[in-house]
A tleap script that builds the chain and sets N, CA, C and O, in Angstrom:
source leaprc.protein.ff14SB
mol = sequence {
  NGLY LEU VAL GLY VAL PRO THR HIE GLU GLN
  THR VAL GLU ASN PHE HIE HIE VAL MET ASN
  ILE ASN VAL LEU GLY VAL LEU LEU SER MET
  LYS HIE GLN VAL PRO ALA MET LEU ALA GLY
  GLY GLY GLY ALA ILE VAL ASN ASN ALA SER
  VAL ALA GLY ARG VAL GLY MET ALA GLY MET
  GLY VAL TYR ILE ALA SER LYS HIE ALA VAL
  LEU GLY LEU THR ARG THR ALA ALA LEU CYS
  CGLY
}
set mol.1.N position { 0.768 -1.056 0.159 }
set mol.1.CA position { -0.015 -0.058 -0.278 }
set mol.1.C position { 0.780 1.173 -0.221 }
set mol.1.O position { 1.996 1.072 -0.386 }
set mol.2.N position { 0.230 2.374 0.000 }
set mol.2.CA position { 1.083 3.651 0.038 }
set mol.2.C position { 1.226 4.365 0.902 }
set mol.2.O position { 0.554 5.386 1.049 }
set mol.3.N position { 2.544 3.814 2.008 }
set mol.3.CA position { 2.669 4.177 2.943 }
set mol.3.C position { 3.993 5.196 3.221 }
set mol.3.O position { 5.127 4.975 2.797 }
set mol.4.N position { 3.600 6.320 4.004 }
set mol.4.CA position { 3.980 7.228 3.882 }
set mol.4.C position { 2.903 8.515 3.542 }
set mol.4.O position { 2.873 9.652 4.013 }
set mol.5.N position { 2.141 7.932 2.649 }
set mol.5.CA position { 1.537 8.865 2.010 }
set mol.5.C position { 0.390 9.770 2.822 }
set mol.5.O position { -0.630 9.091 2.941 }
set mol.6.N position { 0.297 10.631 3.207 }
set mol.6.CA position { -1.106 11.801 4.089 }
set mol.6.C position { -2.350 10.887 3.177 }
set mol.6.O position { -2.517 10.520 2.014 }
set mol.7.N position { -3.176 10.775 4.684 }
set mol.7.CA position { -4.570 10.299 3.879 }
set mol.7.C position { -5.102 11.058 2.992 }
set mol.7.O position { -5.898 10.411 2.311 }
set mol.8.N position { -5.002 12.497 2.587 }
set mol.8.CA position { -5.695 12.759 1.633 }
set mol.8.C position { -5.004 12.747 0.329 }
set mol.8.O position { -5.680 13.251 -0.568 }
set mol.9.N position { -3.954 12.352 0.011 }
set mol.9.CA position { -3.239 11.911 -1.387 }
set mol.9.C position { -3.107 10.218 -1.175 }
set mol.9.O position { -2.089 9.595 -1.477 }
set mol.10.N position { -4.263 9.635 -0.631 }
set mol.10.CA position { -4.267 8.064 -0.581 }
set mol.10.C position { -5.123 8.264 -2.187 }
set mol.10.O position { -5.671 9.201 -2.767 }
set mol.11.N position { -4.911 7.071 -2.423 }
set mol.11.CA position { -6.072 6.368 -3.859 }
set mol.11.C position { -7.425 5.811 -3.350 }
set mol.11.O position { -7.453 5.399 -2.190 }
set mol.12.N position { -8.383 5.764 -3.991 }
set mol.12.CA position { -9.046 4.639 -4.020 }
set mol.12.C position { -8.841 3.295 -4.223 }
set mol.12.O position { -9.378 2.360 -3.628 }
set mol.13.N position { -8.054 3.265 -5.075 }
set mol.13.CA position { -7.618 2.147 -5.593 }
set mol.13.C position { -6.841 1.431 -4.209 }
set mol.13.O position { -7.163 0.299 -3.846 }
set mol.14.N position { -5.887 2.156 -3.560 }
set mol.14.CA position { -5.135 1.773 -2.661 }
set mol.14.C position { -6.025 1.590 -1.565 }
set mol.14.O position { -5.931 0.477 -1.047 }
set mol.15.N position { -7.011 2.499 -0.973 }
set mol.15.CA position { -7.818 1.904 0.109 }
set mol.15.C position { -8.435 0.486 -0.283 }
set mol.15.O position { -8.359 -0.520 0.423 }
set mol.16.N position { -9.092 0.581 -1.598 }
set mol.16.CA position { -9.738 -1.510 -1.794 }
set mol.16.C position { -9.128 -1.989 -1.733 }
set mol.16.O position { -9.467 -3.133 -1.429 }
set mol.17.N position { -7.927 -1.820 -1.879 }
set mol.17.CA position { -6.457 -3.238 -2.209 }
set mol.17.C position { -6.097 -3.368 -0.580 }
set mol.17.O position { -6.089 -4.567 -0.302 }
set mol.18.N position { -5.782 -2.509 0.647 }
set mol.18.CA position { -5.827 -2.639 1.728 }
set mol.18.C position { -6.994 -3.395 2.034 }
set mol.18.O position { -7.018 -4.625 1.982 }
set mol.19.N position { -7.964 -2.677 2.352 }
set mol.19.CA position { -8.945 -3.441 3.150 }
set mol.19.C position { -9.694 -4.716 2.708 }
set mol.19.O position { -10.387 -5.444 3.419 }
set mol.20.N position { -9.332 -4.882 0.989 }
set mol.20.CA position { -9.495 -6.100 0.668 }
set mol.20.C position { -8.542 -7.057 1.235 }
set mol.20.O position { -8.918 -8.173 1.594 }
set mol.21.N position { -7.566 -6.747 1.312 }
set mol.21.CA position { -6.252 -8.100 2.058 }
set mol.21.C position { -6.695 -8.041 3.674 }
set mol.21.O position { -7.230 -9.042 4.152 }
set mol.22.N position { -6.501 -7.030 4.390 }
set mol.22.CA position { -6.608 -6.782 5.540 }
set mol.22.C position { -8.030 -7.428 6.244 }
set mol.22.O position { -8.177 -8.417 6.961 }
set mol.23.N position { -8.821 -6.618 5.819 }
set mol.23.CA position { -10.517 -6.319 6.194 }
set mol.23.C position { -11.111 -7.569 5.889 }
set mol.23.O position { -11.228 -8.501 6.684 }
set mol.24.N position { -11.567 -7.551 4.436 }
set mol.24.CA position { -12.145 -8.730 3.927 }
set mol.24.C position { -11.462 -9.772 4.062 }
set mol.24.O position { -12.272 -10.449 4.696 }
set mol.25.N position { -10.532 -10.441 3.935 }
set mol.25.CA position { -9.753 -11.768 4.319 }
set mol.25.C position { -10.357 -12.476 5.596 }
set mol.25.O position { -10.853 -13.592 5.753 }
set mol.26.N position { -10.061 -11.075 6.720 }
set mol.26.CA position { -10.709 -11.659 8.063 }
set mol.26.C position { -12.099 -12.307 8.218 }
set mol.26.O position { -12.469 -13.397 8.654 }
set mol.27.N position { -12.932 -10.896 7.536 }
set mol.27.CA position { -14.309 -11.464 7.299 }
set mol.27.C position { -14.734 -12.932 6.917 }
set mol.27.O position { -15.499 -13.738 7.447 }
set mol.28.N position { -13.781 -12.972 5.562 }
set mol.28.CA position { -14.155 -14.200 4.606 }
set mol.28.C position { -13.653 -15.679 5.618 }
set mol.28.O position { -14.203 -16.780 5.650 }
set mol.29.N position { -12.647 -15.284 6.239 }
set mol.29.CA position { -12.261 -16.287 7.428 }
set mol.29.C position { -12.703 -16.645 8.298 }
set mol.29.O position { -12.356 -17.720 8.787 }
set mol.30.N position { -13.883 -15.682 8.962 }
set mol.30.CA position { -14.446 -15.815 10.280 }
set mol.30.C position { -15.913 -16.341 9.810 }
set mol.30.O position { -16.497 -17.140 10.542 }
set mol.31.N position { -16.509 -15.906 8.605 }
set mol.31.CA position { -17.447 -16.147 7.736 }
set mol.31.C position { -17.693 -17.839 7.573 }
set mol.31.O position { -18.827 -18.318 7.598 }
set mol.32.N position { -16.603 -18.567 7.424 }
set mol.32.CA position { -16.412 -20.063 7.358 }
set mol.32.C position { -16.052 -20.565 8.399 }
set mol.32.O position { -16.654 -21.606 8.660 }
set mol.33.N position { -14.900 -20.087 9.512 }
set mol.33.CA position { -14.615 -20.533 10.650 }
set mol.33.C position { -15.747 -20.847 11.790 }
set mol.33.O position { -15.643 -21.721 12.651 }
set mol.34.N position { -16.857 -19.948 11.615 }
set mol.34.CA position { -17.360 -19.705 13.267 }
set mol.34.C position { -18.713 -20.849 12.681 }
set mol.34.O position { -19.165 -21.238 13.758 }
set mol.35.N position { -19.277 -21.324 11.929 }
set mol.35.CA position { -20.247 -21.828 11.699 }
set mol.35.C position { -19.381 -23.227 11.893 }
set mol.35.O position { -20.080 -23.846 12.695 }
set mol.36.N position { -18.441 -23.908 11.645 }
set mol.36.CA position { -17.867 -24.803 12.089 }
set mol.36.C position { -17.649 -25.035 13.269 }
set mol.36.O position { -17.605 -26.216 13.614 }
set mol.37.N position { -17.407 -23.776 14.443 }
set mol.37.CA position { -16.954 -24.120 15.535 }
set mol.37.C position { -18.331 -24.040 15.887 }
set mol.37.O position { -18.506 -24.979 16.663 }
set mol.38.N position { -19.006 -23.653 15.792 }
set mol.38.CA position { -20.447 -23.413 16.490 }
set mol.38.C position { -20.942 -25.051 16.379 }
set mol.38.O position { -21.228 -25.799 17.314 }
set mol.39.N position { -20.944 -25.320 15.050 }
set mol.39.CA position { -21.214 -26.890 14.969 }
set mol.39.C position { -20.318 -28.133 15.573 }
set mol.39.O position { -20.525 -29.332 15.758 }
set mol.40.N position { -19.521 -27.482 15.728 }
set mol.40.CA position { -18.118 -28.558 16.971 }
set mol.40.C position { -18.378 -28.172 18.156 }
set mol.40.O position { -17.754 -28.949 18.878 }
set mol.41.N position { -18.997 -27.341 18.874 }
set mol.41.CA position { -19.195 -27.064 20.076 }
set mol.41.C position { -18.091 -26.119 20.426 }
set mol.41.O position { -17.946 -25.978 21.640 }
set mol.42.N position { -17.500 -25.624 19.875 }
set mol.42.CA position { -16.712 -23.905 20.033 }
set mol.42.C position { -15.301 -24.297 19.538 }
set mol.42.O position { -14.952 -25.291 18.901 }
set mol.43.N position { -14.463 -23.072 20.079 }
set mol.43.CA position { -12.938 -23.498 19.561 }
set mol.43.C position { -12.628 -21.632 19.717 }
set mol.43.O position { -13.221 -20.816 20.423 }
set mol.44.N position { -11.287 -21.401 18.594 }
set mol.44.CA position { -10.807 -20.265 18.674 }
set mol.44.C position { -10.212 -19.655 17.728 }
set mol.44.O position { -9.400 -20.137 16.938 }
set mol.45.N position { -10.731 -18.220 17.803 }
set mol.45.CA position { -10.035 -17.522 16.756 }
set mol.45.C position { -9.054 -16.347 16.752 }
set mol.45.O position { -9.193 -15.331 17.433 }
set mol.46.N position { -7.952 -16.623 15.830 }
set mol.46.CA position { -6.964 -15.601 16.419 }
set mol.46.C position { -6.561 -14.577 15.489 }
set mol.46.O position { -5.845 -14.942 14.558 }
set mol.47.N position { -6.868 -13.430 15.563 }
set mol.47.CA position { -6.574 -12.461 14.245 }
set mol.47.C position { -5.846 -11.423 14.815 }
set mol.47.O position { -5.984 -10.852 15.897 }
set mol.48.N position { -4.730 -11.214 13.548 }
set mol.48.CA position { -3.635 -10.216 14.090 }
set mol.48.C position { -4.260 -8.765 13.278 }
set mol.48.O position { -4.641 -8.576 12.122 }
set mol.49.N position { -4.176 -8.044 14.259 }
set mol.49.CA position { -4.371 -6.505 13.845 }
set mol.49.C position { -2.885 -5.718 14.085 }
set mol.49.O position { -2.681 -4.642 13.522 }
set mol.50.N position { -1.861 -6.339 14.966 }
set mol.50.CA position { -0.575 -5.408 15.218 }
set mol.50.C position { -1.237 -4.481 16.401 }
set mol.50.O position { -2.294 -4.692 16.997 }
set mol.51.N position { -0.383 -3.474 16.558 }
set mol.51.CA position { -0.314 -2.144 17.528 }
set mol.51.C position { -0.936 -1.332 16.544 }
set mol.51.O position { -1.147 -0.182 16.928 }
set mol.52.N position { -1.307 -1.609 15.334 }
set mol.52.CA position { -2.019 -0.390 14.373 }
set mol.52.C position { -3.159 -0.361 14.414 }
set mol.52.O position { -3.860 0.257 13.612 }
set mol.53.N position { -3.606 -1.096 15.457 }
set mol.53.CA position { -5.267 -1.296 15.526 }
set mol.53.C position { -5.630 -0.519 16.607 }
set mol.53.O position { -6.793 -0.420 16.998 }
set mol.54.N position { -4.538 0.120 17.181 }
set mol.54.CA position { -4.982 0.937 18.323 }
set mol.54.C position { -4.293 2.424 18.522 }
set mol.54.O position { -4.583 3.244 19.394 }
set mol.55.N position { -3.371 2.542 17.553 }
set mol.55.CA position { -2.913 3.917 17.535 }
set mol.55.C position { -3.266 4.663 16.042 }
set mol.55.O position { -3.670 4.108 15.020 }
set mol.56.N position { -3.051 5.741 16.206 }
set mol.56.CA position { -2.288 6.518 14.697 }
set mol.56.C position { -1.218 6.655 14.579 }
set mol.56.O position { -0.387 6.692 15.487 }
set mol.57.N position { -0.967 6.793 13.016 }
set mol.57.CA position { 0.588 6.891 12.709 }
set mol.57.C position { 0.412 7.611 11.449 }
set mol.57.O position { -0.299 7.295 10.495 }
set mol.58.N position { 1.153 8.605 11.591 }
set mol.58.CA position { 1.253 9.707 10.367 }
set mol.58.C position { 1.757 8.613 8.980 }
set mol.58.O position { 2.567 7.686 8.984 }
set mol.59.N position { 0.926 9.159 7.888 }
set mol.59.CA position { 1.390 8.553 6.709 }
set mol.59.C position { 0.771 7.311 6.183 }
set mol.59.O position { 0.823 6.824 5.053 }
set mol.60.N position { 0.060 6.834 7.470 }
set mol.60.CA position { -0.478 5.403 7.597 }
set mol.60.C position { -1.942 5.193 7.528 }
set mol.60.O position { -2.380 4.043 7.573 }
set mol.61.N position { -2.510 5.923 7.452 }
set mol.61.CA position { -4.210 6.340 7.253 }
set mol.61.C position { -5.388 4.905 6.766 }
set mol.61.O position { -6.427 4.445 7.240 }
set mol.62.N position { -4.715 4.668 5.858 }
set mol.62.CA position { -5.263 3.344 5.164 }
set mol.62.C position { -5.359 2.392 6.159 }
set mol.62.O position { -6.300 2.039 6.871 }
set mol.63.N position { -3.850 1.934 6.049 }
set mol.63.CA position { -3.396 0.861 7.008 }
set mol.63.C position { -4.093 0.488 8.257 }
set mol.63.O position { -4.736 -0.496 8.623 }
set mol.64.N position { -3.622 2.008 8.968 }
set mol.64.CA position { -3.991 1.571 10.421 }
set mol.64.C position { -5.740 2.079 10.598 }
set mol.64.O position { -6.205 2.155 11.735 }
set mol.65.N position { -6.631 2.411 9.349 }
set mol.65.CA position { -8.219 1.870 9.295 }
set mol.65.C position { -8.346 0.465 9.257 }
set mol.65.O position { -9.122 -0.172 9.970 }
set mol.66.N position { -7.476 -0.075 8.307 }
set mol.66.CA position { -7.906 -1.612 7.991 }
set mol.66.C position { -7.535 -2.307 9.504 }
set mol.66.O position { -8.217 -3.122 10.128 }
set mol.67.N position { -6.382 -1.781 9.836 }
set mol.67.CA position { -6.354 -2.842 11.548 }
set mol.67.C position { -7.197 -2.412 12.432 }
set mol.67.O position { -7.552 -3.341 13.158 }
set mol.68.N position { -7.866 -1.033 12.804 }
set mol.68.CA position { -8.993 -1.139 13.552 }
set mol.68.C position { -9.888 -1.606 13.087 }
set mol.68.O position { -10.393 -2.481 13.790 }
set mol.69.N position { -10.492 -1.370 11.906 }
set mol.69.CA position { -11.590 -2.783 11.342 }
set mol.69.C position { -11.638 -3.776 11.563 }
set mol.69.O position { -12.752 -4.291 11.668 }
set mol.70.N position { -10.446 -4.564 11.750 }
set mol.70.CA position { -10.253 -6.234 11.881 }
set mol.70.C position { -10.552 -6.121 13.661 }
set mol.70.O position { -11.402 -6.853 14.166 }
set mol.71.N position { -9.779 -5.159 14.482 }
set mol.71.CA position { -10.418 -5.297 15.837 }
set mol.71.C position { -11.606 -5.310 15.994 }
set mol.71.O position { -12.138 -6.280 16.533 }
set mol.72.N position { -12.280 -4.308 15.594 }
set mol.72.CA position { -13.703 -4.202 15.484 }
set mol.72.C position { -14.432 -5.358 15.231 }
set mol.72.O position { -15.413 -5.599 15.935 }
set mol.73.N position { -14.093 -6.136 14.305 }
set mol.73.CA position { -14.546 -7.024 13.607 }
set mol.73.C position { -14.386 -8.815 14.662 }
set mol.73.O position { -15.065 -9.834 14.783 }
set mol.74.N position { -13.373 -8.403 15.072 }
set mol.74.CA position { -13.019 -9.765 16.208 }
set mol.74.C position { -13.617 -9.353 17.514 }
set mol.74.O position { -13.830 -10.262 18.316 }
set mol.75.N position { -13.904 -8.211 17.836 }
set mol.75.CA position { -14.675 -7.871 18.732 }
set mol.75.C position { -16.016 -8.075 18.962 }
set mol.75.O position { -16.395 -8.115 20.132 }
set mol.76.N position { -16.919 -8.231 17.937 }
set mol.76.CA position { -17.995 -8.306 17.654 }
set mol.76.C position { -18.319 -9.765 17.414 }
set mol.76.O position { -19.438 -10.195 17.690 }
set mol.77.N position { -17.149 -10.720 16.787 }
set mol.77.CA position { -17.363 -11.978 16.205 }
set mol.77.C position { -17.498 -12.713 18.028 }
set mol.77.O position { -18.347 -13.506 18.434 }
set mol.78.N position { -16.363 -12.104 18.784 }
set mol.78.CA position { -16.316 -12.681 20.406 }
set mol.78.C position { -17.684 -12.550 21.232 }
set mol.78.O position { -18.019 -13.118 22.272 }
set mol.79.N position { -18.276 -11.743 20.541 }
set mol.79.CA position { -20.148 -11.510 21.573 }
set mol.79.C position { -20.889 -12.201 20.888 }
set mol.79.O position { -22.076 -12.074 21.188 }
set mol.80.N position { -20.578 -13.193 19.723 }
set mol.80.CA position { -21.760 -14.005 19.094 }
set mol.80.C position { -22.400 -13.519 18.105 }
set mol.80.O position { -23.210 -14.132 17.409 }
set mol.81.N position { -21.879 -11.736 17.927 }
set mol.81.CA position { -22.367 -11.449 16.470 }
set mol.81.C position { -21.990 -11.227 15.147 }
set mol.81.O position { -22.847 -11.030 14.286 }
savepdb mol mol.pdb
quit
């Protein structure tokens, strides 16, 4: 992705690229993992968001946003939602 580039200079193409890899990939994984876990009586999913899911960093707006989204998806799934 475009790292070191101010948020206002990011491209829509880069946004979609980063979000598809970092967020959609996690969503699709959980979409298939959760039903199997529920059918089997439980389990655990570990999603990696890195420290970027908890902070902001200059020039990394899209990447940071994607990692915040991973935390949101993970926290919501943990609540059976």
